[in-house]
C-alpha positions in Angstrom: -5.1 23.7 1.3 -6.0 20.2 0.4 -6.7 18.6 -3.1 -9.6 16.6 -1.9 -11.2 16.6 1.3 -13.5 13.6 2.9 -15.5 14.4 5.4 -17.7 11.9 7.2 -18.5 9.8 4.5 -20.8 7.3 5.6 -22.2 3.9 2.8 -24.3 1.0 4.1 -26.1 -1.9 1.3 -29.4 -3.2 2.4 -28.4 -1.6 6.0 -25.3 -3.0 6.3 -22.7 -0.2 6.9 -19.8 0.0 4.1 -18.0 2.6 5.3 -17.8 4.3 8.9 -17.1 8.2 9.3 -14.4 8.2 6.7 -12.7 11.7 6.7 -9.5 12.3 4.8 -7.4 15.0 3.1 -5.4 14.8 0.1 -2.6 17.2 -1.7 -1.9 18.2 -4.8 0.5 15.7 -6.8 0.3 13.0 -3.7 -0.3 9.2 -4.7 -2.6 7.6 -1.7 -2.7 4.4 -1.7 -5.7 2.3 0.2 -4.2 -1.0 1.5 -6.8 -3.5 3.2 -8.4 -6.7 2.8 -10.8 -7.6 0.4 -14.6 -6.2 1.9 -13.1 -3.4 4.1 -14.6 -0.9 1.7 -12.1 0.9 -0.4 -13.3 0.3 -4.0 -16.6 1.6 -2.1 -14.6 4.7 -1.0 -13.0 5.0 -4.8 -16.6 5.0 -6.2 -17.7 7.0 -3.9 -15.0 9.8 -4.8 -15.8 9.1 -8.7 -19.1 9.5 -8.0 -20.1 6.0 -9.3 -22.1 5.9 -5.9 -23.5 8.1 -3.8 -22.5 8.2 -0.2 -26.0 8.1 2.9 -24.4 11.0 4.7 -20.8 13.1 4.8 -19.7 15.2 2.1 -16.3 15.0 -0.2 -14.4 18.8 -1.4 -12.4 19.2 -4.4 -10.1 22.2 -4.6 -13.3 24.1 -1.7 -16.3 22.5 -4.1 -18.8 20.6 -2.9 -19.1 17.2 -5.1 -22.5 16.4 -3.6 -24.0 17.2 -6.7 -21.9 16.9 -9.8 -22.3 14.1 -12.4 -19.0 11.5 -12.8 -18.8 12.9 -16.3 -18.4 16.5 -15.0 -16.0 15.9 -12.5 -12.8 15.6 -14.4 -11.3 12.2 -13.0 -9.5 9.6 -15.0 -11.0 6.0 -13.5 -8.3 2.9 -14.1 -10.2 -0.3 -13.8 -8.6 -3.9 -12.7 -10.2 -5.2 -16.2 -9.0 -2.4 -18.0 -12.4 -1.7 -19.8 -10.6 -1.6 -23.5 -12.9 -1.5 -26.3 -11.6 -4.6 -28.2 -13.4 -3.0 -31.2 -10.8 0.2 -31.3 -7.0 0.1 -31.8 -4.4 1.6 -29.7 -4.6 4.8 -30.6 -7.8 5.0 -30.6 -8.5 3.4 -26.8 -6.3 6.5 -25.9 -7.9 8.9 -27.5 -11.8 8.4 -26.5 -10.8 10.7 -23.3 -9.8 13.1 -25.6 -12.3 12.6 -28.1 -15.1 13.1 -25.8 -13.5 16.5 -24.4 -13.6 17.7 -28.0 -10.1 18.0 -28.5 -9.2 18.5 -32.6 -7.9 15.0 -34.2 -4.8 17.2 -35.0 -3.9 18.1 -31.4 -4.8 14.4 -30.3 -2.4 12.3 -32.4 0.9 14.2 -30.7 -1.1 13.8 -27.5 -1.5 9.6 -28.1 2.0 9.4 -29.1 3.0 11.2 -26.2 1.3 8.7 -23.7 2.5 5.7 -25.6 5.8 6.8 -24.9 5.2 7.6 -21.9 4.2 4.4 -21.0 6.6 2.5 -22.8 4.3 1.3 -25.9 5.8 4.0 -28.6 5.1 2.8 -32.5 2.0 0.7 -30.9 -0.9 3.4 -32.3 -2.2 0.9 -35.4 -2.1 -2.3 -33.3 -5.3 -4.3 -32.4 -6.1 -4.7 -28.3 -6.4 -8.7 -29.1 -2.8 -8.7 -29.9 -1.6 -7.0 -26.7 -0.3 -8.5 -23.6 -2.1 -8.3 -20.5 0.7 -6.0 -19.1 0.9 -3.9 -22.7 -3.0 -3.6 -22.1 -2.4 -2.5 -18.5 -0.5 0.2 -20.3 -3.1 1.2 -22.7 -5.2 1.8 -20.5 -3.0 3.9 -18.4 -2.3 5.9 -20.8 -6.1 6.2 -21.7 -6.6 7.5 -18.4 -3.5 10.4 -18.0 -4.5 11.2 -21.6 -7.2 14.1 -20.9 -5.0 15.5 -17.8 -7.6 14.4 -15.6 -7.7 16.4 -12.8 -7.3 13.2 -10.3 -6.5 10.0 -11.2 -8.2 6.7 -9.7 -6.9 3.3 -9.9 -8.6 0.0 -8.2 -5.9 -2.7 -8.3 -5.0 -2.2 -12.0 -2.2 -4.5 -11.4 -3.6 -7.4 -9.6 -4.6 -9.8 -12.4 -0.6 -10.1 -14.3 1.2 -12.1 -13.2 4.0 -11.7 -9.7 6.7 -11.3 -12.3 5.1 -8.6 -14.5 3.6 -6.7 -11.7 7.0 -6.8 -10.0 8.1 -5.4 -13.3 5.4 -2.8 -14.1 5.3 -1.4 -10.3 9.0 0.1 -10.9 7.8 1.8 -13.6 4.3 2.8 -12.4 5.1 5.7 -10.0 8.2 7.3 -11.8 5.4 7.4 -15.4 2.8 9.3 -12.8 5.4 11.6 -11.8 6.5 12.1 -15.4 2.7 12.5 -16.8 2.6 15.9 -14.3 5.3 17.0 -15.7 4.3 16.8 -18.9 1.0 18.5 -19.1 2.4 21.5 -16.5 0.6 19.8 -13.6 1.1 17.1 -10.6 -0.8 14.2 -11.4 -2.6 13.4 -7.9 -3.5 9.4 -7.7 -5.7 7.0 -5.6 -4.4 3.7 -6.0 -6.6 1.0 -4.2 -4.6 -2.3 -3.8 -4.6 -5.4 -0.9 -1.0 -6.0 -1.7 1.6 -4.3 1.1 4.4 -4.3 -1.4 2.6 -2.2 -4.1 1.5 -0.4 -1.3 5.0 0.7 -0.2 6.2 0.7 -3.2 4.2 3.7 -4.7 2.8 5.4 -1.8 3.6 9.0 -0.3 1.0 8.5 1.9 -0.7 5.0 3.1 -3.8 4.4 4.0 -4.7 1.2 5.8 -8.2 0.3 6.1 -10.2 -2.3 7.9 -14.4 -3.1 8.0 -14.9 0.0 6.6 -12.9 2.7 8.7 -9.3 4.0 8.5 -7.1 2.1 10.8 -3.8 4.2 10.2 -2.6 6.5 7.7 0.6 8.5 7.4 3.6 8.0 5.2 4.7 4.2 4.3 7.9 3.8 6.5 6.4 5.8 9.4 3.3 3.0 9.1 6.0 0.2 8.9 8.3 1.4 11.8 5.5 2.6 13.7 1.9 0.8 13.5 -0.8 1.4 16.0 -2.4 -1.5 16.3 -1.9 -5.4 15.7 -3.9 -4.9 12.6 -1.8 -2.5 10.8 1.3 -4.8 12.0 0.2 -7.9 11.0 -1.2 -6.6 7.4 1.7 -4.6 6.6 3.8 -8.3 7.0 4.4 -8.3 10.4 3.3 -11.2 12.4 5.9 -11.1 15.7 3.3 -9.7 18.2 3.4 -11.0 22.0 2.0 -10.1 25.1 3.7 -8.5 27.6 4.6 -6.0 30.6 6.5 -3.1 31.2 9.6 -2.9 33.3 11.9 -0.5 34.5 14.3 1.4 31.7 11.6 0.9 28.7 11.9 -2.9 29.1 9.5 -5.5 28.5 8.9 -8.7 29.9 7.8 -11.1 27.2 7.4 -14.9 26.4 11.1 -15.2 24.8 12.3 -12.9 27.9 13.2 -9.2 29.2 13.8 -7.0 26.0 14.8 -3.7 25.7 13.2 -1.5 23.6 13.2 2.4 22.3 9.9 3.5 23.9 8.8 3.4 27.8 6.1 2.7 29.7 4.7 2.6 32.8 5.9 -0.2 35.0 3.6 -2.9 35.6 1.1 -2.4 32.9 0.2 -4.9 30.0 1.7 -4.1 26.7 1.5 -5.4 23.2 5.3 -5.4 21.7 6.0 -5.7 18.1 9.2 -7.1 17.2 10.1 -6.2 13.1 10.9 -9.3 10.6 14.3 -7.1 10.1 15.6 -7.0 14.0 17.5 -9.5 14.6 21.1 -10.9 14.3 22.4 -13.9 14.5 25.1 -14.6 17.7 27.5 -17.3 18.6 26.1 -20.1 21.5 29.1 -19.0 23.9 28.5 -15.2 24.1 25.7 -13.5 26.3 24.8 -10.3 24.9 22.1 -7.5 26.4 18.5 -8.2 24.2 19.4 -11.9 23.1 17.2 -15.1 23.2 17.7 -18.2 22.7 15.4 -20.3 20.4 15.6 -23.2 17.7 15.3 -23.1 14.4 12.5 -24.8 12.9 12.6 -23.8 9.0 14.6 -21.8 6.4 13.1 -20.8 3.5 14.8 -19.3 0.7 13.4 -15.4 -0.9 15.4 -14.6 -3.3 16.8 -11.4 -1.8 16.5 -13.0 2.0 15.8 -16.0 4.0 13.0 -16.4 6.0 14.1 -17.7 9.6 11.3 -19.6 11.4 11.9 -20.1 15.6 10.8 -22.4 18.4 11.5 -20.9 21.8 10.7 -23.0 25.2 8.2 -21.0 27.0 5.6 -19.5 23.6 3.8 -21.9 21.5 4.0 -19.7 18.4 6.6 -19.7 15.4 8.5 -16.6 15.5 9.9 -15.5 12.3 13.1 -13.1 11.3 14.0 -11.7 7.6 17.9 -12.2 7.2 20.0 -11.4 4.5 21.3 -14.1 2.0 25.3 -14.0 2.9 24.1 -14.8 6.7 25.0 -18.6 7.5 21.9 -20.1 10.1 22.1 -23.4 12.1 20.8 -26.7 10.7 16.9 -27.1 11.3 16.1 -28.2 14.8 19.5 -26.8 16.6 19.4 -24.2 19.1 20.6 -20.6 17.8 21.1 -17.2 19.7 19.7 -13.5 18.3 20.4 -9.9 19.5 17.0 -8.3 19.2 17.8 -4.9 18.0 15.4 -2.1 20.7 14.6 0.1 17.5 12.6 -2.7 16.0 10.8 -3.3 19.5 7.9 -1.2 19.3 5.0 -0.8 21.1 1.6 -1.3 19.9 -1.1 -0.7 22.7 0.3 2.1 25.1 1.2 5.3 25.8 4.9 5.6 24.5 7.4 8.5 25.3 11.0 8.4 22.7 
């Protein structure tokens, strides 16, 4: 049985639809990430779940109860905002204990719970620190501890690390997933979280279930690896960071005629039918120029960009007007700019986006 079920939610503002026919089920203990561009409706959906907005139609069910008439303060959900919304006149301990005090916890029980949560988020001994003395990352941890302290039935996070610098965001991402899992162990029940972001790296790092939204609708949902391997539309592919998308035609034996040449795929379509083909950016290997291989393509190096753990190779092809990019390990030697290059394309990295497939 699902913990949270959204049933055909619709929401408009000033006559403009913001959410259309949103249905979604979330099981206990999952971290579900709502991913999409600004204005796609993901924050509005989070606010509907929290009770901060009311749907025009549809229902929100939690443990089988319709929440339509239940006010925000009676839902028992935790909410972590992008700006943290900490109380500047209270110290760290008082901020973390706020929800406990609102729930009527005795003072003698608040103190150990606050200490437990501060240790969990990596801030032991910060109890008496003023908020204004904390860095942005430390304030984010305090806000997370405050949201987790009352053991909410559901934790809602609205781009909580979006305002931090990139290095700090990456470090906190590495810890946030484990914090959510450990928090559930501490209170004897799993923490279920819904996390809003427009950043696909955040989404991949945190999600058990990924929900990609576009223009108020759910485009695709599923485990992150499944969405990455098998996006259902060009929008999903591009939003997950994949831009090598071509129009082609199905040929025999699962091959597709593309502007790069004839490419073998791991799927099948009816011969002669049009297809939109994705080649994932990790799906290429450099081959010797003098060696012909099946699924080989020949192009020209336009740019090589160092990306830390990888190098981004940008290519041009004679019969294609757009550039194509592949991610390769930094240990792989590449020819100079404007040189010819020969690549083998992995059939498993070729995925049709808009046709029925047979695997």
